[in-house]
C-alpha positions in Angstrom: -4.5 10.4 -6.8 -2.3 12.7 -9.2 -0.8 10.6 -12.3 2.7 11.8 -11.9 2.5 9.8 -8.2 1.5 6.9 -10.0 3.9 6.7 -12.6 6.7 6.0 -9.7 5.0 4.9 -6.8 2.2 2.3 -5.9 0.0 3.5 -3.7 -2.3 1.1 -0.5 -5.9 2.3 -0.4 -7.2 -0.8 1.0 -5.6 -3.3 3.0 -7.6 -4.2 6.4 -11.0 -5.7 4.9 -10.8 -8.3 2.8 -8.5 -7.0 0.2 -5.7 -5.1 -0.6 -6.2 -2.6 -3.2 -3.2 -1.1 -4.5 -3.2 1.9 -7.2 -0.4 1.8 -10.0 0.6 3.1 -13.4 4.5 1.6 -13.3 4.9 -1.1 -15.6 7.3 -2.6 -13.4 5.4 -2.1 -10.1 2.5 -3.6 -12.2 4.5 -7.0 -12.7 6.1 -7.2 -9.3 2.2 -7.0 -7.5 0.6 -9.5 -9.7 4.0 -11.9 -9.0 2.7 -11.3 -5.1 -0.2 -12.5 -6.2 -2.4 -9.5 -7.3 -4.8 -9.5 -10.3 -5.8 -5.9 -12.4 -9.3 -4.7 -11.6 -8.9 -1.9 -13.7 -6.8 0.7 -15.6 -3.8 1.2 -12.9 -5.7 -0.8 -9.8 -5.4 -4.4 -8.0 -6.1 -6.4 -5.8 -5.2 -9.4 -3.6 -8.1 -11.4 -0.9 -6.3 -10.9 2.3 -6.8 -14.8 3.9 -5.2 -14.1 7.4 -3.4 -11.8 10.1 -0.2 -14.1 8.5 -1.4 -13.8 4.5 -2.1 -9.9 5.0 1.2 -9.3 6.9 3.1 -11.0 4.2 1.4 -8.7 1.8 2.5 -5.6 3.6 6.3 -6.6 3.9 5.8 -7.6 -0.3 4.7 -4.0 -0.8 7.3 -2.4 1.6 10.3 -4.3 -0.3 9.3 -2.5 -3.4 8.1 1.1 -1.4 5.1 1.4 -2.0 3.7 3.9 -0.6 0.5 3.6 2.3 -2.0 6.1 2.1 -3.0 7.7 5.6 -6.4 8.8 7.0 -9.1 7.4 9.5 -10.6 4.1 9.9 -8.5 1.5 9.4 -6.3 3.5 7.0 -3.2 1.2 5.4 -0.8 3.6 7.7 -3.1 3.7 10.5 -2.9 -0.6 10.3 0.4 -0.3 10.0 1.3 1.7 13.1 -1.1 -1.1 15.0 1.4 -3.9 13.3 4.0 -1.8 14.5 3.3 -1.3 17.5 2.3 -5.0 18.1 5.7 -5.3 17.4 4.7 -8.1 14.2 6.0 -5.2 12.1 10.0 -3.9 11.9 10.7 -2.9 9.1 11.2 0.7 7.9 7.8 2.0 5.1 6.2 5.1 3.3 3.1 7.1 4.0 1.9 9.9 1.6 -1.0 11.8 3.1 -3.0 14.0 0.6 -3.6 17.9 1.6 -5.7 18.5 -1.4 -5.8 16.8 -4.8 -2.6 18.2 -6.3 -0.9 18.7 -2.7 0.7 15.9 -0.7 3.2 14.7 1.8 5.6 11.3 2.0 6.8 10.6 5.1 9.2 7.5 6.0 7.8 5.5 9.3 10.9 4.4 11.0 
């Protein structure tokens, strides 16, 4: 991931599994993540256990509130999970998705 994206944003790389994993190099966002219950795992990686669907939805809404970017991809990527929750009527907030063309090119979309 490009450093300048992580300097200004939080990028959710996994949320469908047992843990939500998010990366950022932004100190202000890091403090927010800790308030939301995330723990620093590595230099710029944070992790929080998903207790159940309600807990995961609460985490998603918290991450949307700080303008996190949800990674696109296949196999229950963050983008696919949020789309599923939107279809089920469990998520109504607009959110941002980031997709990578290669390591230097990306696109950010707002899903209404």
